[in-house]
Backbone as CSV, one residue per row, in Angstrom:
resi,resn,N_x,N_y,N_z,CA_x,CA_y,CA_z,C_x,C_y,C_z
1,UNK,140.661,116.344,103.916,139.533,117.210,104.108,140.024,118.659,104.150
2,UNK,139.316,119.535,103.479,139.681,120.941,103.435,139.281,121.629,104.724
3,UNK,140.214,122.398,105.272,139.943,123.148,106.495,139.247,124.451,106.114
4,UNK,138.142,124.725,106.784,137.386,125.948,106.532,137.372,126.769,107.812
5,UNK,137.673,128.045,107.643,137.663,128.942,108.788,136.699,130.089,108.482
6,UNK,135.462,129.929,108.929,134.448,130.940,108.670,134.567,132.023,109.745
7,UNK,134.708,133.257,109.279,134.872,134.378,110.206,133.551,134.662,110.928
8,UNK,133.681,135.172,112.122,132.503,135.542,112.918,131.697,136.623,112.201
9,UNK,132.380,137.523,111.514,131.669,138.595,110.795,130.841,138.020,109.652
10,UNK,131.342,136.970,109.017,130.588,136.319,107.941,129.334,135.667,108.503
11,UNK,129.477,134.978,109.610,128.319,134.325,110.242,127.309,135.358,110.715
12,UNK,127.803,136.489,111.200,126.905,137.560,111.630,126.113,138.080,110.433
13,UNK,126.746,138.183,109.279,126.057,138.636,108.068,124.993,137.632,107.626
14,UNK,125.284,136.343,107.780,124.288,135.308,107.456,123.077,135.486,108.359
15,UNK,123.316,135.640,109.648,122.223,135.835,110.603,121.429,137.092,110.291
16,UNK,122.131,138.157,109.931,121.468,139.417,109.595,120.582,139.254,108.368
17,UNK,121.085,138.549,107.353,120.304,138.327,106.136,119.034,137.537,106.438
18,UNK,119.143,136.522,107.279,117.975,135.730,107.651,117.002,136.580,108.456
19,UNK,117.520,137.391,109.359,116.677,138.268,110.168,115.893,139.243,109.295
20,UNK,116.553,139.825,108.307,115.883,140.755,107.395,114.786,140.033,106.622
21,UNK,115.074,138.822,106.190,114.088,138.034,105.451,112.873,137.707,106.323
22,UNK,113.129,137.366,107.581,112.026,137.058,108.503,111.165,138.288,108.763
23,UNK,111.798,139.444,108.915,111.049,140.687,109.117,110.214,141.004,107.883
24,UNK,110.777,140.720,106.709,110.048,140.979,105.462,108.795,140.111,105.387
25,UNK,108.886,138.864,105.849,107.709,137.988,105.863,106.615,138.584,106.735
26,UNK,107.007,139.084,107.893,106.041,139.709,108.797,105.435,140.957,108.183
27,UNK,106.247,141.704,107.465,105.761,142.927,106.824,104.761,142.584,105.722
28,UNK,105.007,141.506,104.983,104.061,141.099,103.946,102.714,140.722,104.554
29,UNK,102.732,140.108,105.726,101.471,139.789,106.408,100.741,141.069,106.795
30,UNK,101.503,142.051,107.277,100.897,143.342,107.633,100.303,144.017,106.411
31,UNK,101.016,143.918,105.286,100.520,144.490,104.030,99.220,143.806,103.626
32,UNK,99.180,142.489,103.772,97.959,141.750,103.434,96.810,142.189,104.341
33,UNK,97.096,142.415,105.618,96.066,142.906,106.544,95.511,144.249,106.070
34,UNK,96.419,145.135,105.663,95.995,146.462,105.195,95.174,146.353,103.910
35,UNK,95.637,145.517,102.976,94.901,145.324,101.728,93.515,144.737,102.013
36,UNK,93.460,143.791,102.944,92.188,143.168,103.315,91.240,144.218,103.884
37,UNK,91.773,145.066,104.758,90.957,146.128,105.349,90.475,147.115,104.282
38,UNK,91.258,147.257,103.207,90.873,148.135,102.094,89.912,147.461,101.119
39,UNK,89.571,146.205,101.387,88.590,145.520,100.551,89.167,144.578,99.513
40,UNK,90.483,144.411,99.482,91.109,143.509,98.514,90.967,142.074,99.006
41,UNK,90.600,141.174,98.106,90.470,139.767,98.436,91.401,138.959,97.528
42,UNK,91.716,137.752,97.950,92.688,136.914,97.241,92.317,136.712,95.773
43,UNK,91.035,136.498,95.499,90.633,136.235,94.121,90.837,137.439,93.205
44,UNK,91.010,138.613,93.776,91.249,139.818,92.970,92.669,139.861,92.423
45,UNK,93.563,139.037,92.980,94.957,139.046,92.562,95.315,137.861,91.674
46,UNK,94.310,137.142,91.175,94.572,135.988,90.322,94.057,136.198,88.921
47,UNK,94.221,135.179,88.123,93.712,135.228,86.750,92.200,135.338,86.799
48,UNK,91.677,136.200,85.962,90.234,136.413,85.946,89.768,137.274,87.097
49,UNK,90.730,137.852,87.815,90.389,138.710,88.950,90.140,140.128,88.486
50,UNK,90.556,141.030,89.294,90.368,142.443,89.004,91.697,142.990,88.480
51,UNK,91.785,143.152,87.150,93.039,143.563,86.531,93.560,144.880,87.102
52,UNK,92.646,145.798,87.385,93.049,147.113,87.904,93.688,146.975,89.289
53,UNK,93.095,146.156,90.140,93.632,145.943,91.483,94.998,145.269,91.390
54,UNK,95.094,144.259,90.564,96.358,143.546,90.383,97.437,144.495,89.872
55,UNK,97.097,145.344,88.919,98.063,146.289,88.357,98.560,147.269,89.419
56,UNK,97.657,147.729,90.266,98.046,148.680,91.311,98.971,147.999,92.319
57,UNK,98.639,146.785,92.714,99.475,146.056,93.676,100.846,145.767,93.062
58,UNK,100.866,145.336,91.808,102.156,145.091,91.145,102.968,146.375,91.050
59,UNK,102.309,147.488,90.770,103.001,148.772,90.705,103.648,149.129,92.030
60,UNK,102.946,148.849,93.114,103.501,149.119,94.443,104.699,148.218,94.721
61,UNK,104.626,146.976,94.255,105.748,146.047,94.425,106.962,146.564,93.655
62,UNK,106.747,146.943,92.400,107.845,147.441,91.565,108.461,148.694,92.183
63,UNK,107.647,149.531,92.821,108.154,150.748,93.458,109.154,150.421,94.571
64,UNK,109.114,149.216,95.085,110.057,148.792,96.114,111.381,148.292,95.561
65,UNK,111.470,148.122,94.252,112.706,147.672,93.609,113.683,148.840,93.462
66,UNK,114.936,148.521,93.177,115.933,149.549,92.877,115.510,150.311,91.634
67,UNK,115.931,151.558,91.532,115.565,152.391,90.376,116.014,151.745,89.065
68,UNK,117.191,151.177,89.043,117.694,150.542,87.814,116.818,149.356,87.406
69,UNK,116.307,148.636,88.388,115.417,147.512,88.105,114.066,148.010,87.592
70,UNK,113.589,149.113,88.172,112.326,149.698,87.712,112.427,150.117,86.250
71,UNK,113.548,150.739,85.899,113.758,151.166,84.509,113.780,149.957,83.590
72,UNK,114.478,148.916,83.990,114.566,147.706,83.172,113.185,147.110,82.914
73,UNK,112.311,147.190,83.909,110.961,146.634,83.763,110.071,147.489,82.858
74,UNK,110.383,148.764,82.732,109.537,149.640,81.909,109.957,149.674,80.440
75,UNK,111.154,149.203,80.150,111.648,149.209,78.772,110.914,148.140,77.961
76,UNK,110.557,148.479,76.726,109.948,147.516,75.809,110.893,146.325,75.662
77,UNK,110.365,145.136,75.760,111.181,143.916,75.741,112.072,143.838,74.499
78,UNK,111.607,144.403,73.394,112.396,144.378,72.151,113.642,145.242,72.254
79,UNK,113.623,146.215,73.165,114.741,147.132,73.328,115.698,146.731,74.452
80,UNK,115.339,145.698,75.204,116.182,145.248,76.312,117.392,144.524,75.732
81,UNK,118.602,144.941,76.131,119.812,144.250,75.653,119.770,142.767,76.038
82,UNK,120.314,141.953,75.206,120.275,140.497,75.388,120.805,140.077,76.761
83,UNK,121.871,140.719,77.199,122.476,140.328,78.483,121.618,140.716,79.694
84,UNK,120.561,141.517,79.508,119.694,141.918,80.618,118.322,141.237,80.585
85,UNK,118.078,140.453,79.546,116.765,139.802,79.429,116.525,138.809,80.562
86,UNK,117.560,138.081,80.950,117.366,137.117,82.039,117.129,137.847,83.362
87,UNK,117.802,138.990,83.561,117.579,139.780,84.771,116.143,140.298,84.809
88,UNK,115.654,140.759,83.664,114.272,141.255,83.583,113.287,140.122,83.892
89,UNK,113.564,138.939,83.356,112.682,137.797,83.602,112.673,137.440,85.091
90,UNK,113.838,137.502,85.728,113.933,137.228,87.164,113.121,138.244,87.959
91,UNK,113.199,139.513,87.571,112.418,140.557,88.251,110.923,140.305,88.101
92,UNK,110.500,139.908,86.924,109.081,139.606,86.707,108.640,138.423,87.554
93,UNK,109.525,137.448,87.704,109.209,136.303,88.557,109.115,136.724,90.020
94,UNK,109.970,137.655,90.432,109.912,138.161,91.801,108.597,138.893,92.054
95,UNK,108.156,139.663,91.076,106.864,140.350,91.210,105.767,139.299,91.411
96,UNK,105.778,138.270,90.590,104.795,137.193,90.716,104.871,136.507,92.067
97,UNK,106.084,136.339,92.573,106.273,135.699,93.871,105.681,136.550,94.990
98,UNK,105.932,137.856,94.939,105.361,138.743,95.957,103.831,138.747,95.887
99,UNK,103.299,138.795,94.683,101.837,138.764,94.523,101.289,137.464,95.120
100,UNK,101.963,136.352,94.842,101.512,135.053,95.349,101.538,135.007,96.883
101,UNK,102.583,135.593,97.479,102.675,135.602,98.943,101.562,136.446,99.555
102,UNK,101.331,137.621,98.970,100.261,138.486,99.466,98.910,137.799,99.298
103,UNK,98.730,137.167,98.144,97.479,136.459,97.860,97.255,135.339,98.881
104,UNK,98.317,134.612,99.220,98.206,133.526,100.203,97.813,134.070,101.572
105,UNK,98.412,135.191,101.963,98.059,135.795,103.254,96.607,136.271,103.247
106,UNK,96.168,136.844,102.127,94.770,137.271,102.015,93.830,136.068,102.114
107,UNK,94.186,134.989,101.427,93.361,133.775,101.475,93.288,133.234,102.893
108,UNK,94.390,133.303,103.610,94.408,132.840,104.997,93.479,133.683,105.866
109,UNK,93.488,134.997,105.631,92.571,135.862,106.378,91.123,135.484,106.092
110,UNK,90.831,135.199,104.836,89.466,134.826,104.452,89.081,133.482,105.050
111,UNK,90.018,132.530,105.046,89.740,131.189,105.566,89.490,131.194,107.069
112,UNK,90.199,132.049,107.783,90.032,132.071,109.234,88.820,132.867,109.648
113,UNK,88.142,133.448,108.679,86.912,134.156,108.970,87.117,135.520,109.599
114,UNK,88.313,136.042,109.498,88.560,137.369,110.041,87.932,138.397,109.117
115,UNK,86.838,138.933,109.539,86.114,139.903,108.719,86.652,141.306,108.919
116,UNK,87.282,141.528,110.065,87.819,142.852,110.325,89.217,142.691,110.900
117,UNK,90.174,143.378,110.315,91.555,143.235,110.715,91.954,144.315,111.732
118,UNK,91.105,145.280,111.918,91.429,146.367,112.832,91.535,145.835,114.256
119,UNK,92.449,146.409,115.003,92.650,145.980,116.380,91.588,146.606,117.272
120,UNK,91.208,145.868,118.302,90.228,146.365,119.260,90.942,147.222,120.285
121,UNK,90.229,148.215,120.773,90.796,149.053,121.828,90.728,148.293,123.145
122,UNK,91.509,148.767,124.108,91.481,148.151,125.440,90.080,148.221,126.043
123,UNK,89.397,149.333,125.809,88.053,149.487,126.359,87.065,148.491,125.738
124,UNK,87.199,148.249,124.427,86.339,147.262,123.774,86.605,145.868,124.336
125,UNK,87.864,145.567,124.580,88.229,144.258,125.142,87.642,144.108,126.549
126,UNK,87.711,145.179,127.340,87.145,145.137,128.698,85.644,144.855,128.629
127,UNK,84.936,145.526,127.731,83.494,145.282,127.582,83.213,143.828,127.216
128,UNK,83.996,143.291,126.289,83.805,141.896,125.888,84.044,140.947,127.060
129,UNK,85.091,141.209,127.833,85.403,140.341,128.978,84.301,140.416,130.042
130,UNK,83.792,141.613,130.275,82.697,141.745,131.245,81.463,140.978,130.767
131,UNK,81.181,141.044,129.464,80.038,140.302,128.914,80.249,138.794,129.074
132,UNK,81.497,138.338,128.911,81.798,136.915,129.110,81.562,136.499,130.561
133,UNK,81.967,137.360,131.491,81.772,137.071,132.919,80.278,136.945,133.226
134,UNK,79.489,137.866,132.681,78.039,137.831,132.909,77.464,136.513,132.383
135,UNK,77.865,136.093,131.200,77.356,134.836,130.625,77.715,133.647,131.502
136,UNK,78.951,133.620,131.992,79.364,132.503,132.845,78.592,132.499,134.167
137,UNK,78.360,133.683,134.706,77.590,133.771,135.949,76.146,133.310,135.737
138,UNK,75.561,133.650,134.591,74.190,133.240,134.301,74.078,131.710,134.272
139,UNK,75.113,131.049,133.827,75.102,129.584,133.796,75.174,128.997,135.207
140,UNK,75.743,129.768,136.140,75.908,129.291,137.514,74.700,129.564,138.407
141,UNK,73.760,130.364,137.946,72.629,130.789,138.787,71.973,129.593,139.478
142,UNK,71.781,129.768,140.773,71.114,128.743,141.571,72.034,127.688,142.136
143,UNK,73.286,127.648,141.687,74.174,126.586,142.145,75.216,127.071,143.157
144,UNK,75.180,128.354,143.511,76.160,128.890,144.462,75.463,129.675,145.570
145,UNK,76.210,129.950,146.630,75.624,130.570,147.815,75.735,132.094,147.828
146,UNK,75.934,132.731,146.697,75.933,134.189,146.665,74.905,134.650,145.641
147,UNK,74.547,135.904,145.715,73.486,136.448,144.869,74.045,136.750,143.477
148,UNK,73.919,135.802,142.598,74.462,135.929,141.242,73.747,137.047,140.491
149,UNK,72.443,137.166,140.638,71.683,138.210,139.936,72.172,139.596,140.341
150,UNK,72.438,139.796,141.633,72.935,141.091,142.107,74.338,141.365,141.554
151,UNK,75.154,140.327,141.479,76.515,140.466,140.938,76.462,140.851,139.465
152,UNK,75.568,140.207,138.717,75.403,140.525,137.291,74.958,141.973,137.126
153,UNK,74.043,142.407,137.970,73.560,143.791,137.920,74.713,144.765,138.164
154,UNK,75.553,144.459,139.140,76.700,145.324,139.442,77.700,145.355,138.278
155,UNK,77.948,144.202,137.688,78.875,144.140,136.540,78.326,144.957,135.372
156,UNK,77.023,144.829,135.115,76.404,145.613,134.029,76.478,147.103,134.331
157,UNK,76.334,147.473,135.579,76.436,148.894,135.965,77.849,149.401,135.723
158,UNK,78.833,148.589,136.073,80.239,148.965,135.837,80.486,149.115,134.327
159,UNK,79.988,148.170,133.550,80.193,148.208,132.092,79.631,149.494,131.485
160,UNK,78.506,149.962,132.038,77.882,151.186,131.520,78.721,152.428,131.798
161,UNK,79.565,152.361,132.821,80.401,153.522,133.164,81.661,153.602,132.298
162,UNK,81.964,152.523,131.584,83.185,152.483,130.754,82.804,152.804,129.310
163,UNK,83.355,153.876,128.754,83.037,154.194,127.358,83.648,153.173,126.412
164,UNK,83.054,153.006,125.248,83.576,152.036,124.276,84.824,152.570,123.567
165,UNK,84.996,153.866,123.540,86.166,154.418,122.830,86.856,155.461,123.643
């Protein structure tokens, strides 16, 4: 059996590469959230979709490539040297892969029914929680020994003092 001695620095590089890849996955989800908020939907990035939207998204993807790769993608295929054709094909496949990942994240947003991706402010969350408390108290009316109606009135008064933004 061959003895292998993997250096700690090599293992650290493996971990770093995986970490970068994981962060990139999270960033693609964030990008999909932003695109969704801008009105882009999954079907716009497929065949028969919106060619203009797809072209803009692909352009943004290509802008993230190295300059040499960008140049290779802009050269007419007939002028690409034979030894670079496979590299160009790989780059085109990567573009397709990124589009597919973004499209999947967009589809997931649509499937979960998230109509708005914007985050709620703390004040909006407080208002929602107070409204939930009022609803739960209304269900309890008559079954407890304290004045639920008065408590609801006080909670509503407090809610009115808190601005939404």
